[in-house]
Steps between C-alpha positions, in 0.01 A plus 500: 500500500341668206708625206741781575606725218870575434633801688692763308667631819870462526580226759760515776684200653283307735605576856487256796378551854565306826229317681472596868820428684575186296774458232231440232467758229228526234472715184251781521303315239415138561368240250163360619490142377123427544444527120763231450242277667247555231314764693160530341615358161769268363854635442737298274814392660724688243309820583551452872870454451515811272330711765758406759782553256374842413474593868851382568636686201332812624669473837236339711646261766209430728249230413188412706306179478276267711375134494150644459587643154391230260532222752874511479530593132633848576769364725610247240508748212685760707752232601557400141541869394757576766697177468860574413495863609749609773316423826652792689359750251129453565243461782208265491201508732233226544219442748380254755158422643339298223616142451445345162348153542334251255145605405260212562221665304652686205273684255762533229581873550627727777343813340269531797816597698612717205748279328464321164667170611359152573381475858680170571625664823308702763607759754476406864548782749781411741670771715654251745876467550496170314296642223746790451795256484321269256386791277843651486659163417252455217565852366875448495450190295266674256733800465817275470665714772678413817377817669265785460563862620151589627213297629153655563222344687223513231162645579454382858175705537300217652801346675666795654552359847661188362717709272618708785542201743652249259573603144691817560709366795590202283613734227692711761691185601586422128619854461712482819652175368586673173264281291297804378606859495193696590146415611161664514137470378317589184130600493236715340359622829651769718371415857669155530820637356498780755465240778786302359716806480425590862531144643739296286871496436483564120726669257259577210135515433342454149201736468288412191274756352470718807781749428424611148427819308127449544491305843718654764330312802849360618643831590483451876651152454786634307572767756498232770749296292734794492493531877553126538787473248292274273522527126198489272458337160206661322333245268218536249555870421249483219221374730453189278473698177332833567819704481685301235388696197533855403121530508289267719235324292140439590577134577804571713551273805574613854589262773421199293150618397329772285614846599224693684387816317639735751841326503502503117427873493783561749741305289397684186554834676851380592559391137404845378753666726769268372409571141517878554848462647630287216503160665259209545301350791703175541823721534342670799356184633846328512676802644247585770589225751871581488437851639452366851824439704377160616470360149806305371349361185178504292411159359318499167329186364672442166378282212701610197846633406340831389338545843828425678683764288230768544463444870875542550497829296220644713639376836832667443377831349362798696171646405516838318520795743171613636321171454495376860332808658217464256462131554514528877232768493257252345569234770639667814 
């Protein structure tokens, strides 16, 4: 996540919301731990700890990670940062579908996958029942926990049938046994998530980048989730950087690549509306997903203590009166 500037807006206490019909609750703002896995560039261990500490001190109690993030580094750092905190006070989610196995042909770096870590391990897709059980066991060891609250099937775009036939039923069994609290899937694409919502017994879906201020393509999916009693966690509200600054720069990224000109123009128009109403674009970007009744939490990738503090301030503060009608008029 790109740098976020401190918000001057007075913050309210972070509220919590239930997930589906489970007993799991999550704070309206979640800590996205991909940056703890050295996303794009290295992050020093003390800075990773400071980011989690700042989020905790701000009232955040939901933390999301995955084996994919830094080949396990994110899980290990999150486990270290949460160690010693009252377990009943926070919720952790991780993901299954990618097993970490020894890399027989390492190049020295995992940056091709987006993480500045040695590529001594590699990711092997595995959405089988055995793969789910092994992945979860590995994650618990990395996190130093005896349970996690939420497990998502991670990006099963090319393995959707296997995820529906094996991974999700395996997770449902674990949920029914009380091993995990809530289950679902997390993806960047809407169509597979819509199929999962219609066909699978899930409690929550993580929608990354498709329900944001500038990209509202998941609207029909969220409406379906309301009808099905499925909660939604909206991740990547900044669309990988485009909406993270008060004014989007020429080199802003969007969906992990350079922002197209039309998208950049749209983001700048939104930024201008925010400026005229006395707020900033990242404030609107974080608040937008929470307007839909399906959304229980918005998860923001967080690298620094300052980012954690600013994100909480924006998440828990309403936009100035009159801002939303003008923003919605730009992107119906």
